[in-house]
C-alpha atoms as one frame of an Amber mdcrd trajectory, in Angstrom:
protein
   0.008  -0.083  -0.003   2.771   2.441   0.884   4.364   2.390  -2.564   1.394
   4.456  -3.906   0.992   6.966  -1.011   3.186  10.142  -1.233   5.691  10.389
   1.693   4.351  13.782   2.751   0.786  12.300   3.080   2.033   9.523   5.262
   3.825  11.972   7.442   0.804  14.219   7.822  -1.491  11.393   8.504   0.710
  10.331  11.512   0.932  13.953  12.635  -2.774  14.320  12.969  -2.962  10.932
  14.670  -0.513  12.003  17.346  -2.291  15.374  17.616   1.113  17.055  16.760
   0.319  18.422  13.309   1.584  22.066  13.771   4.645  20.920  15.737   5.662
  18.213  13.205   4.891  20.341  10.148   7.193  23.069  11.497  10.186  20.778
  11.488  12.686  21.636   8.667  12.522  18.483   6.542  12.968  17.602   2.992
  10.504  14.748   3.124  11.041  13.595  -0.511  14.687  12.796   0.381  13.416
   9.844   2.468  13.240   6.788   0.115  10.945   4.888   2.470   8.968   4.959
   5.690  11.807   3.614   7.865  14.090   6.429   6.714  11.290   9.000   6.788
  10.403   8.425  10.423  13.993   7.970  11.485  14.814  11.314   9.799  11.829
  12.980  11.602  12.965  11.445  14.861  16.506  12.830  14.602  15.220  16.324
  13.575  12.767  16.288  16.529  15.635  15.476  18.893  17.669  18.461  17.626
  14.796  20.635  18.722  14.525  18.721  22.064  18.262  19.217  22.750  18.034
  22.893  21.972  15.082  23.263  24.490  16.945  21.253  27.059  16.847  17.487
  27.989  14.538  16.653  30.783  16.261  16.002  34.123  15.047  14.562  37.346
  16.598  13.986  40.768  18.644  10.802  41.081  19.887   9.437  44.376  23.496
   8.354  44.498  25.532   6.892  47.375  29.146   8.043  47.598  31.883   7.412
  50.141  33.151  10.815  51.496  35.501  12.104  54.099  32.952  14.691  55.075
  29.172  14.603  55.551  27.203  15.770  52.577  23.487  15.004  52.135  22.166
  12.105  54.180  24.353   9.484  55.887  23.554   5.938  54.985  24.269   4.265
  58.254  23.767   0.612  57.335  26.317   0.842  54.492  28.721   2.917  56.514
  28.657   0.499  59.437  29.163  -2.471  57.206  32.331  -0.744  55.761  33.816
   0.058  59.175  33.479   3.871  58.824  35.000   4.555  62.385  38.355   3.115
  61.340  38.262   4.333  57.773  37.356   7.865  58.663  34.832   7.895  55.810
  31.078   7.693  55.592  28.607   6.775  52.858  26.245   9.623  52.030  23.158
   9.773  49.774  23.099  12.663  47.424  20.285  13.796  45.246  21.425  15.365
  42.020  19.769  16.354  38.686  20.386  13.906  35.970  19.283  13.238  32.405
  19.180   9.420  33.344  15.393   9.322  33.237  12.858   6.941  31.570  12.073
   9.327  28.599  15.778   9.776  27.815  16.368   6.043  28.241  13.645   5.324
  25.612  15.241   7.841  23.202  18.798   6.522  23.678  17.732   2.811  23.354
  15.812   3.816  20.110  18.869   5.612  18.672  21.062   2.646  19.428  18.741
   0.265  17.736  18.500   2.474  14.724  22.183   2.219  14.348  21.812  -1.558
  14.108  19.206  -1.246  11.373  20.192  -2.441   8.011  17.650  -0.253   6.171
  18.978   3.086   7.262  21.026   5.319   5.084  24.642   6.047   6.102  24.145
   9.783   6.359  21.227   9.228   8.735  23.378   6.885  10.931  26.029   9.578
  11.107  23.542  12.071  12.365  22.387   9.606  15.015  25.965   9.177  16.316
  26.132  12.966  16.810  22.789  13.010  18.657  23.870  10.135  20.878  26.769
  12.209  22.431  24.094  14.344  24.206  22.812  11.131  25.909  26.236   9.892
  27.206  25.164  10.314  30.892  21.967   8.227  30.325  22.188   4.519  30.681
  19.765   2.210  28.848  20.642  -1.473  29.521  17.004  -2.679  29.550  14.610
  -3.420  26.807  12.410  -0.736  25.239   9.321  -2.688  26.258  10.352  -2.352
  29.945  10.987   1.320  29.583   7.643   1.965  27.915   5.892   0.055  30.761
   7.582   2.587  33.260   6.908   5.732  31.169   4.897   8.585  32.757   4.846
  11.919  31.070   3.781  14.995  33.143   3.635  18.728  32.714   7.309  19.128
  33.107   8.223  16.692  30.350   5.174  16.607  28.069   7.257  18.240  25.380
   8.751  14.726  24.919   5.383  13.479  23.661   6.282  13.850  19.922   9.705
  12.061  19.941   8.207   9.415  22.257   5.465   8.766  19.674   8.197   8.184
  17.127  10.041   5.861  19.418   6.918   3.817  19.790   6.289   3.677  16.107
   9.793   2.684  15.311   9.769  -0.035  18.017   6.496  -1.514  16.540   7.857
  -1.809  13.054  11.301  -3.268  13.779  12.011  -6.777  12.987  15.003  -8.691
  14.520  17.267 -10.564  12.027  19.187 -13.745  12.413  22.204 -11.599  13.427
  22.059 -10.680  17.048  21.393  -6.997  17.673  20.570  -6.296  14.030  17.202
  -5.122  12.796  15.132  -4.612   9.712  11.835  -2.728   9.235   8.486  -4.026
   8.223   6.164  -1.799   6.139   3.840  -0.195   8.725   1.286   0.760   6.111
   0.839  -3.022   5.441   0.071  -3.627   9.163  -3.710  -3.338   9.374  -3.640
  -3.612  13.198  -1.264  -0.644  13.689  -2.845   1.419  10.879  -6.449   0.810
  11.996  -5.748   2.742  15.160  -3.704   5.421  13.278  -6.311   5.990  10.628
  -9.192   6.277  13.134  -7.290   8.776  15.366  -6.163  10.730  12.313  -9.781
  11.269  11.044 -11.009  12.083  14.596  -8.161  14.608  15.258  -8.489  16.058
  11.793 -12.123  17.017  12.421 -11.380  18.211  15.935  -8.680  20.560  14.622
  -9.989  21.594  11.184 -13.708  22.357  11.711 -15.869  24.121  14.327 -19.374
  23.219  13.207 -19.501  19.953  15.042 -18.369  18.756  18.457 -16.152  15.730
  18.046 -16.392  12.820  20.580 -16.598   9.060  21.019 -19.928   7.636  22.255
 -20.077   4.799  24.676 -23.240   2.620  25.060 -24.220  -0.754  26.193 -25.881
  -3.486  24.298 -29.618  -3.677  24.705 -29.401  -6.806  26.846 -30.995  -7.996
  30.054 -29.245 -10.559  32.132 -31.288 -13.587  32.975 -28.329 -15.369  34.562
 -24.696 -14.411  35.049 -23.475 -10.893  34.796 -23.570  -8.135  32.165 -19.896
  -7.419  33.059 -18.803  -9.963  30.473 -20.508  -7.873  27.728 -18.115  -5.299
  26.093 -19.074  -1.694  25.703 -19.917  -0.295  22.277 -17.741   2.656  21.413
 -18.051   4.690  18.190 -14.878   5.743  16.375 -16.029   9.245  15.791 -19.274
  11.126  16.614 -19.926  14.603  15.306 -22.692  16.624  16.784 -24.168  20.008
  16.008 -27.458  21.592  17.121 -29.344  20.018  14.171 -27.181  17.054  12.988
 -25.372  13.923  14.272 -22.915  11.931  12.205 -21.375   8.644  13.315 -18.162
   7.674  11.337 -16.751   4.224  11.540 -13.263   4.003  10.082 -11.715   0.802
   8.621  -8.220   0.282   7.372  -7.975  -2.566   5.047  -5.673  -3.212   2.127
  -8.857  -4.257   0.270 -12.069  -3.319   2.014 -14.193  -5.423  -0.320 -14.834
  -9.024  -0.370 -15.797 -11.205  -3.336 -19.096 -13.056  -3.184 -19.698 -16.628
  -4.433 -20.815 -15.011  -7.708 -17.711 -13.078  -8.219 -19.154  -9.732  -7.236
 -17.321  -7.192  -4.995 -19.140  -6.511  -1.787 -18.728  -4.496   1.427 -17.886
  -6.776   4.438 -20.972  -7.721   6.222 -19.584  -7.162   9.707 -18.677  -3.520
   8.763 -22.216  -2.807   7.638 -23.687  -4.488  10.757 -21.502  -2.409  13.081
 -22.461   1.006  11.604 -26.214   0.132  11.406 -26.157  -1.183  15.072 -24.754
   2.213  16.213 -27.557   3.985  14.332 -30.228   1.767  15.773 -28.935   2.464
  19.226 -29.106   6.159  18.623 -32.788   5.878  17.633 -33.585   5.725  21.426
 -32.152   9.130  21.930 -33.521  12.676  21.634 -33.027  15.298  19.012 -30.829
  14.807  15.952 -29.222  11.669  17.456 -32.449   9.693  16.687 -31.973  10.396
  12.918 -28.083  10.233  12.896 -26.308   9.703   9.682 -23.714   6.835   9.440
 -20.447   6.791   7.337 -18.205   3.896   6.698 -14.789   5.349   5.766 -11.887
   3.513   4.105  -8.467   4.560   2.858  -8.036   4.390  -0.978  -4.942   3.825
  -2.966  -4.437   3.232  -6.626  -5.250  -0.513  -6.774  -8.468  -0.141  -4.819
 -12.037   0.500  -6.106 -13.276   3.997  -5.360 -16.293   3.826  -2.930 -18.910
   6.667  -2.977 -22.326   5.022  -2.178 -25.267   6.258  -0.186 -28.274   4.307
   1.214 -31.204   4.700   3.456 -31.615   2.537   6.496 -34.633   2.912   8.773
 -34.610   6.657   8.058 -30.897   7.099   8.506 -28.607   8.028   5.675 -25.736
   5.469   5.425 -22.737   6.384   3.283 -19.822   4.236   2.295 -16.704   6.332
   1.116 -13.091   5.842   0.451 -10.541   8.547   1.070  -7.935   8.855  -1.730
  -4.491   8.989  -0.028  -2.659   9.414  -3.328  -3.717  12.915  -4.069  -2.159
  16.059  -2.837  -2.837  16.924   0.825  -5.142  19.938   0.200  -7.411  17.626
  -1.770  -7.430  15.165   1.052  -8.325  18.017   3.437 -11.122  19.098   1.151
 -12.547  15.585   0.696 -12.751  15.067   4.441 -14.504  18.433   4.874 -16.988
  17.681   2.103 -17.795  14.378   3.711 -19.546  15.997   6.655 -21.370  18.859
   4.775
């Protein structure tokens, strides 16, 4: 799929998904110099780190224990006693000092080190990575990225790390180990329907949240219309819409689907929409019928990405008084046209 989508469009799609469109767009990048997605996002990552370093690497307090001839900080009596401090004339003291050896920086350093071991990356990019790594000399990253991600907590003081951390997560997800220990390759993230389903959904939702002011953008949660005769309803999952758009006189429910081919072939050789996709959007609309105002007559939209080898979808139907549309978004066109198509979809 990626071979037919312009690199700039791929980049913008991810920026909206991460809710970092303005920040990412302002990076000084020549996107067309990146021959593929791995080099694209690694290049973006390195440029985002240059900005991060210029702003200042995040530091937190780290406790260190040192043997000193004088008291500084807090005396660690158990260690001092074990080391016979009375005869040695030295005590062990705990000192708190600011250090860049924090979880966000460990994630960045580990990602940079793994990129150096990636066979797909261009030599010039690896040279830039080595320069960036010098700023992280005081940071130790002996553990796995998975462990560091599990410990990550961003707060108000280090939230400016969000964009490079997003890039670290993406790079981590698309790396594939090789038979050679410590060496990696990349898989094509755009061919991964699991990763891209979430990205495509979040992209569309954040796009509407940023680019228009007619509708309020949200996700609706509602339960199935079930009554427990035995057991518990706790076993029943919650229904959650991908995107709900509301104005004073109109409600639109959008269900996004990311498939390399959204259509299936019937036993008679005809192309058809997948049944489970149609059932899902219509089930949302039936649930909304019990609500007041424009919700009761909500429109439904099934939205797919479209690239060159796919059939263009632009169909509209009526279902129990609801308008149900099936559309594909052409990702091969220039970005302004993508912007216009998304805006036209809700008008």
